[in-house]
C-alpha positions in Angstrom: -142.6 -81.6 236.2 -142.6 -78.9 239.0 -143.7 -75.5 238.5 -142.6 -72.4 240.5 -145.6 -71.0 242.7 -147.5 -68.2 241.5 -147.6 -65.2 243.8 -150.9 -64.6 245.3 -150.2 -60.9 245.3 -148.1 -58.4 243.8 -148.3 -54.5 243.9 -147.9 -54.6 239.8 -150.7 -57.1 239.1 -153.2 -55.9 241.9 -152.7 -51.9 241.7 -150.3 -51.2 238.7 -147.5 -50.3 241.3 -143.8 -50.9 241.1 -143.6 -51.4 244.7 -145.3 -50.7 248.0 -145.8 -47.1 248.5 -147.0 -47.5 252.3 -143.8 -49.4 253.5 -142.3 -47.7 256.8 -138.7 -47.2 255.6 -136.2 -44.5 255.2 -136.5 -44.3 251.2 -135.5 -40.9 250.2 -137.4 -41.3 247.0 -140.7 -41.4 248.8 -139.9 -38.5 250.9 -142.8 -36.0 250.7 -141.8 -32.4 251.7 -144.7 -30.5 253.3 -143.9 -26.8 253.8 -142.9 -27.7 257.6 -140.6 -30.7 256.6 -138.8 -28.2 254.1 -138.4 -25.6 256.8 -137.1 -28.1 259.0 -134.5 -29.0 256.4 -133.5 -25.5 255.9 -133.3 -24.8 259.5 -131.0 -27.9 260.0 -128.8 -27.0 257.3 -128.4 -23.5 258.4 -127.9 -24.4 262.2 -125.1 -26.9 261.1 -123.4 -24.4 258.6 -123.5 -21.8 261.2 -122.0 -23.9 263.9 -124.6 -24.0 266.4 -123.8 -26.3 269.5 -127.1 -27.8 270.2 -130.3 -28.2 267.9 -133.4 -29.9 268.9 -135.7 -31.6 266.5 -139.0 -32.3 268.2 -142.2 -34.1 267.1 -144.5 -37.0 268.1 -143.5 -40.4 267.0 -144.1 -41.1 263.1 -143.9 -37.6 262.2 -140.8 -37.7 260.0 -138.1 -36.6 262.4 -135.6 -39.4 261.6 -136.5 -38.9 257.8 -135.6 -35.3 257.9 -132.5 -35.8 259.9 -131.3 -38.5 257.4 -131.8 -36.3 254.4 -130.1 -33.5 256.1 -127.0 -35.7 256.6 -127.1 -37.2 253.2 -126.9 -33.7 251.8 -123.8 -32.8 254.0 -120.5 -32.2 252.3 -118.3 -35.2 253.5 -115.2 -33.2 252.9 -116.3 -30.6 255.5 -118.1 -32.7 258.1 -117.7 -35.8 260.2 -120.8 -37.6 261.6 -121.9 -39.9 264.3 -125.3 -41.3 264.4 -126.6 -42.6 267.9 -129.7 -44.3 268.7 -130.6 -43.7 272.3 -132.3 -46.4 274.5 -134.0 -46.1 277.7 -131.8 -45.3 280.5 -128.7 -44.5 278.4 -126.2 -42.6 280.5 -123.5 -40.5 280.0 -120.8 -42.9 279.9 -122.4 -45.2 277.3 -123.4 -42.3 275.2 -119.8 -41.2 275.0 -118.4 -44.6 274.3 -121.1 -45.0 271.4 -120.1 -41.7 270.1 -116.3 -42.8 270.2 -117.3 -46.0 268.4 -119.2 -44.3 265.7 -116.0 -42.2 265.0 -113.7 -45.3 264.8 -112.4 -45.3 268.3 -112.4 -49.0 269.0 -111.6 -48.6 272.7 -112.9 -46.0 274.8 -111.2 -45.1 277.9 -112.5 -46.5 281.3 -113.8 -43.2 282.9 -116.2 -40.6 281.6 -113.8 -37.6 281.8 -111.3 -39.6 280.0 -113.8 -40.5 277.4 -114.6 -36.9 277.2 -111.0 -35.9 276.9 -110.9 -38.7 273.8 -113.8 -37.2 272.1 -112.4 -33.6 272.4 -109.2 -34.7 270.9 -111.1 -36.3 268.1 -113.2 -33.1 267.5 -110.0 -30.8 267.4 -108.5 -33.2 265.0 -111.2 -33.0 262.7 -111.4 -29.1 263.2 -107.5 -29.2 262.2 -108.5 -31.1 259.1 -111.2 -28.4 258.2 -114.1 -30.6 259.4 -116.9 -30.2 261.7 -118.2 -33.0 263.8 -121.8 -33.4 263.6 -123.3 -35.9 266.4 -126.9 -37.0 265.8 -128.7 -38.6 268.8 -131.9 -40.2 267.8 -134.7 -41.1 270.3 -132.9 -38.4 272.7 -136.0 -38.5 275.1 -134.6 -41.7 276.2 -131.4 -40.4 277.9 -131.0 -40.4 281.4 -130.6 -37.0 283.5 -126.7 -37.4 283.4 -126.7 -38.0 279.7 -128.6 -34.8 279.1 -126.3 -32.9 281.1 -123.3 -34.3 279.3 -124.8 -32.4 276.3 -124.2 -29.0 278.0 -120.7 -30.1 278.4 -120.3 -31.2 274.5 -121.7 -27.6 273.7 -118.9 -25.9 275.7 -116.3 -27.7 273.5 -114.7 -24.9 271.4 -111.9 -23.2 270.0 -111.4 -19.5 270.4 -113.6 -18.8 267.4 -116.2 -21.5 267.4 -118.0 -24.6 268.8 -116.2 -28.0 267.8 -119.3 -30.1 267.6 -122.9 -29.6 266.6 -125.2 -31.9 268.5 -128.7 -32.7 266.8 -131.2 -34.1 269.1 -134.1 -36.0 267.7 -136.9 -36.4 270.2 -140.4 -36.9 271.1 -142.4 -34.0 273.0 -141.5 -35.8 276.3 -138.1 -34.4 276.1 -139.3 -30.9 275.7 -141.7 -31.4 278.8 -138.6 -32.7 280.9 -136.3 -29.7 279.7 -138.8 -27.4 281.1 -137.8 -28.3 284.6 -135.5 -25.8 286.4 -132.6 -28.2 286.8 -132.3 -28.1 283.1 -132.3 -24.2 282.5 -128.4 -24.3 281.6 -129.0 -27.0 279.1 -132.0 -25.2 277.6 -129.9 -22.0 277.3 -127.5 -23.6 275.0 -130.0 -25.1 272.8 -130.0 -22.5 269.8 -133.4 -23.4 268.5 -135.9 -26.0 268.4 -137.7 -27.3 265.2 -140.8 -28.9 265.7 -142.8 -31.4 263.3 -146.6 -31.2 263.7 -149.0 -33.8 262.1 -150.1 -33.0 258.7 -153.3 -31.4 257.7 -156.0 -33.0 255.7 -154.8 -31.5 252.4 -151.4 -32.6 253.0 -152.4 -36.0 253.9 -154.2 -36.3 250.6 -151.1 -34.9 248.9 -148.8 -37.4 250.8 -150.7 -40.4 249.7 -150.8 -39.4 246.1 -147.2 -38.3 245.8 -146.4 -41.8 247.2 -148.8 -43.7 244.7 -147.2 -41.7 241.9 -143.5 -42.3 242.8 -144.5 -46.0 243.0 -145.7 -46.1 239.4 -149.5 -45.7 240.2 -152.2 -43.0 239.6 -152.8 -40.3 241.9 -156.6 -41.2 241.5 -156.2 -44.9 242.7 -158.2 -44.3 245.8 -161.7 -42.8 245.8 -161.9 -39.0 246.5 -164.0 -39.5 249.5 -161.4 -41.6 251.5 -159.0 -38.9 252.4 -161.0 -37.3 255.3 -161.4 -40.6 256.8 -157.6 -41.5 256.5 -156.7 -38.1 258.0 -159.1 -38.4 260.8 -158.0 -42.0 262.0 -154.3 -41.2 261.1 -154.4 -37.8 262.9 -152.1 -36.7 260.0 -149.0 -38.8 261.1 -147.2 -40.2 258.2 -146.4 -43.6 259.9 -150.0 -44.2 260.8 -151.2 -43.3 257.3 -148.9 -45.8 256.2 -149.9 -48.5 258.6 -153.5 -47.8 257.9 -153.3 -48.1 254.2 -151.0 -51.1 254.0 -153.5 -53.1 256.4 -156.4 -51.9 254.3 -154.8 -53.1 251.2 -154.4 -56.5 253.0 -157.8 -56.5 254.0 -159.2 -55.7 250.6 -157.1 -58.7 249.1 -158.4 -61.1 251.6 -161.8 -60.1 251.9 -162.1 -59.5 248.0 -163.1 -55.9 248.2 -163.0 -54.2 244.9 -161.8 -50.9 246.0 -160.6 -49.5 249.4 -163.2 -47.4 250.7 -163.7 -45.2 253.7 -165.8 -48.1 255.3 -163.0 -50.4 254.7 -160.6 -47.9 256.4 -162.7 -47.6 259.6 -163.0 -51.4 259.7 -159.3 -51.8 259.5 -158.8 -49.0 262.1 -161.3 -50.7 264.4 -159.4 -54.1 264.2 -156.0 -52.4 264.9 -157.6 -50.7 268.0 -159.1 -54.0 269.3 -155.7 -55.9 268.7 -153.9 -53.4 270.9 -156.6 -53.1 273.6 -156.5 -57.1 274.4 
């Protein structure tokens, strides 16, 4: 008689947790709102509600930009807004960008030329406006856009009725975009970005609160990790949520395979050193 294999590890049996608190996913239940994340949400909501044409959400990779934007979109009243979410990739130009937006809005066949695609998008935006809806276009990884893709945003910002802009474009980008936009050739585009929201790495106190929040949300105890571990985690992760998750997840795996009874600062440093060696090869 065969028996089902017993799992070697489960979050419940090993740590008393219902699920992995350190997974890198857009689970809104695990969204920890620091003061700056809360401020970013408020500014995004106000910017969209007030009909601003271009808004920039800026921050290093892993700081929670996409998380904040997804929460903002989730909270929009769908009866008042139509949304298009675009993930830019290296070298994405204006023609492909317009096609991607049109496809997201249900236009199965984009016109052949850029000017015709722009006319299609304008017609879509006007149709939404006539229905009492505002079009919100979110461009994630916007730092990957080519120069002509960025300059297209200035054109989109100019699409308007006699009283208001037709489209709000939310740019989500790493600091590389901010540095590019500092060039003189982008002065006109900079002038159309109403405001920039910046997400910075978390403080040591926020890092500790972030970890404890996730542990509690996943059914564990806030005291699951020793108190002397947080300074080490913050130092090695630099307060970036994605790096905190990666460091702790790999530390859990290391503690299991090495039979460590607890996750200690020394173990955290060992894991960080292994990660550094792996990527330096």
